[in-house]
C-alpha positions as CSV (number, residue, x, y, z in Angstrom):
1,M,-43.4,0.7,-15.1
2,P,-45.0,3.3,-17.3
3,H,-45.6,2.6,-21.0
4,G,-42.8,3.8,-23.2
5,Q,-40.0,3.8,-20.6
6,F,-36.9,1.7,-20.7
7,Y,-37.4,-1.3,-18.5
8,W,-34.4,-3.6,-18.8
9,N,-31.0,-4.0,-20.5
10,E,-29.1,-7.2,-21.2
11,L,-25.8,-8.0,-22.8
12,L,-25.9,-10.7,-25.5
13,T,-22.6,-12.4,-25.1
14,R,-20.7,-15.5,-26.3
15,D,-18.5,-15.5,-23.2
16,V,-20.5,-15.1,-20.1
17,E,-17.6,-15.7,-17.7
18,K,-15.5,-13.0,-19.4
19,A,-18.4,-10.5,-19.2
20,K,-19.0,-11.4,-15.6
21,K,-15.4,-10.8,-14.7
22,F,-15.2,-7.5,-16.6
23,Y,-18.4,-6.0,-15.1
24,G,-17.6,-7.4,-11.7
25,D,-14.1,-5.9,-11.7
26,A,-14.9,-2.6,-13.5
27,I,-18.4,-1.8,-12.1
28,G,-18.7,-4.0,-9.0
29,W,-21.7,-6.1,-10.2
30,T,-22.4,-9.5,-8.7
31,F,-24.4,-12.1,-10.6
32,E,-27.2,-14.6,-9.8
33,S,-28.1,-17.4,-12.2
34,M,-31.6,-17.9,-13.3
35,T,-32.9,-20.8,-15.4
36,S,-34.6,-19.8,-18.6
37,P,-36.0,-21.7,-21.6
38,M,-32.8,-20.8,-23.4
39,G,-30.5,-22.0,-20.6
40,T,-28.8,-20.1,-17.8
41,Y,-29.5,-16.4,-17.7
42,W,-27.4,-14.2,-15.4
43,V,-28.9,-11.3,-13.5
44,A,-26.5,-8.5,-12.7
45,K,-26.9,-6.9,-9.3
46,M,-25.6,-3.9,-7.3
47,G,-26.3,-4.9,-3.8
48,D,-29.8,-6.3,-3.7
49,Q,-31.0,-4.4,-6.8
50,S,-31.2,-6.1,-10.2
51,V,-29.6,-3.8,-12.8
52,G,-29.3,-5.9,-16.0
53,G,-28.7,-9.3,-17.4
54,L,-26.3,-11.4,-19.4
55,F,-27.8,-13.5,-22.1
56,P,-25.6,-16.2,-23.6
57,I,-25.8,-16.4,-27.4
58,G,-24.2,-19.7,-28.2
59,G,-25.4,-22.1,-30.8
60,P,-26.4,-21.8,-34.5
61,Q,-29.6,-19.8,-33.9
62,F,-27.3,-16.9,-33.0
63,D,-24.9,-17.1,-35.9
64,G,-24.4,-13.6,-37.2
65,V,-25.8,-12.0,-34.1
66,P,-23.2,-9.6,-32.7
67,E,-22.4,-9.2,-29.1
68,A,-24.3,-6.1,-28.0
69,W,-26.4,-4.6,-25.3
70,M,-30.2,-5.0,-25.9
71,S,-32.6,-2.6,-24.4
72,Y,-36.3,-3.3,-23.6
73,L,-39.1,-0.8,-23.5
74,A,-42.1,-1.3,-21.3
75,V,-45.3,-1.3,-23.4
76,D,-48.9,-1.6,-22.3
77,D,-49.8,-4.4,-24.7
78,V,-47.0,-6.1,-26.6
79,D,-49.3,-7.8,-29.2
80,A,-51.2,-4.7,-30.1
81,R,-48.1,-2.5,-30.1
82,V,-46.2,-5.0,-32.4
83,K,-49.1,-4.7,-34.9
84,R,-48.7,-1.0,-34.8
85,A,-45.0,-1.2,-35.1
86,Q,-45.2,-3.5,-38.1
87,A,-47.6,-1.1,-39.8
88,A,-45.1,1.7,-39.2
89,G,-42.2,-0.3,-40.8
90,A,-40.7,-2.5,-38.0
91,K,-39.9,-6.2,-38.4
92,L,-40.6,-8.8,-35.8
93,M,-37.4,-10.9,-35.4
94,R,-39.0,-13.9,-33.8
95,P,-42.5,-14.8,-32.6
96,I,-43.7,-13.0,-29.5
97,F,-43.0,-15.1,-26.4
98,D,-43.7,-15.3,-22.7
99,V,-41.1,-15.6,-19.9
100,P,-42.9,-16.9,-16.8
101,N,-42.9,-14.4,-13.9
102,V,-41.2,-11.8,-16.2
103,G,-43.5,-10.8,-19.0
104,R,-44.6,-11.0,-22.7
105,I,-41.7,-10.0,-25.0
106,A,-41.2,-9.0,-28.6
107,I,-37.9,-8.6,-30.4
108,L,-38.0,-6.1,-33.2
109,T,-35.9,-4.1,-35.6
110,E,-37.2,-0.6,-36.1
111,P,-37.2,0.9,-39.6
112,G,-33.7,2.2,-39.3
113,G,-32.4,-1.4,-38.5
114,A,-31.7,-1.0,-34.8
115,G,-32.8,-3.9,-32.6
116,I,-35.2,-3.3,-29.6
117,G,-37.1,-5.4,-27.2
118,W,-40.6,-4.6,-26.0
119,I,-42.0,-6.1,-22.9
120,T,-45.3,-6.1,-21.1
121,P,-44.1,-6.9,-17.6
122,V,-46.2,-9.2,-15.4
123,A,-48.0,-7.4,-12.7
124,R,-46.2,-7.4,-9.4
């Protein structure tokens, strides 16, 4: 995935089953579960193609976080790009982290306040 292009989208939701039913009925997505450090993550699929994800936001660490779609941009080097983003006025929302077999991820708010994820995907 080229640097600077949108790479992934995921829905942050408090009711995964409701979201699965809605997107299954309205769009035709199916879902596969995946274990993550935060619990079960759901990969949305159209046929064999992964098209997005559902991220459960239960628990006190997500108090005040609205249900919303989160987009991720592919970047060539998350750590270096986050330093540049912070110098340009962005705020890092949590420490940069790795998801095995997925990539290195940063969650930021840009100067206008919009949330955005940046990912350096693992080489495939």
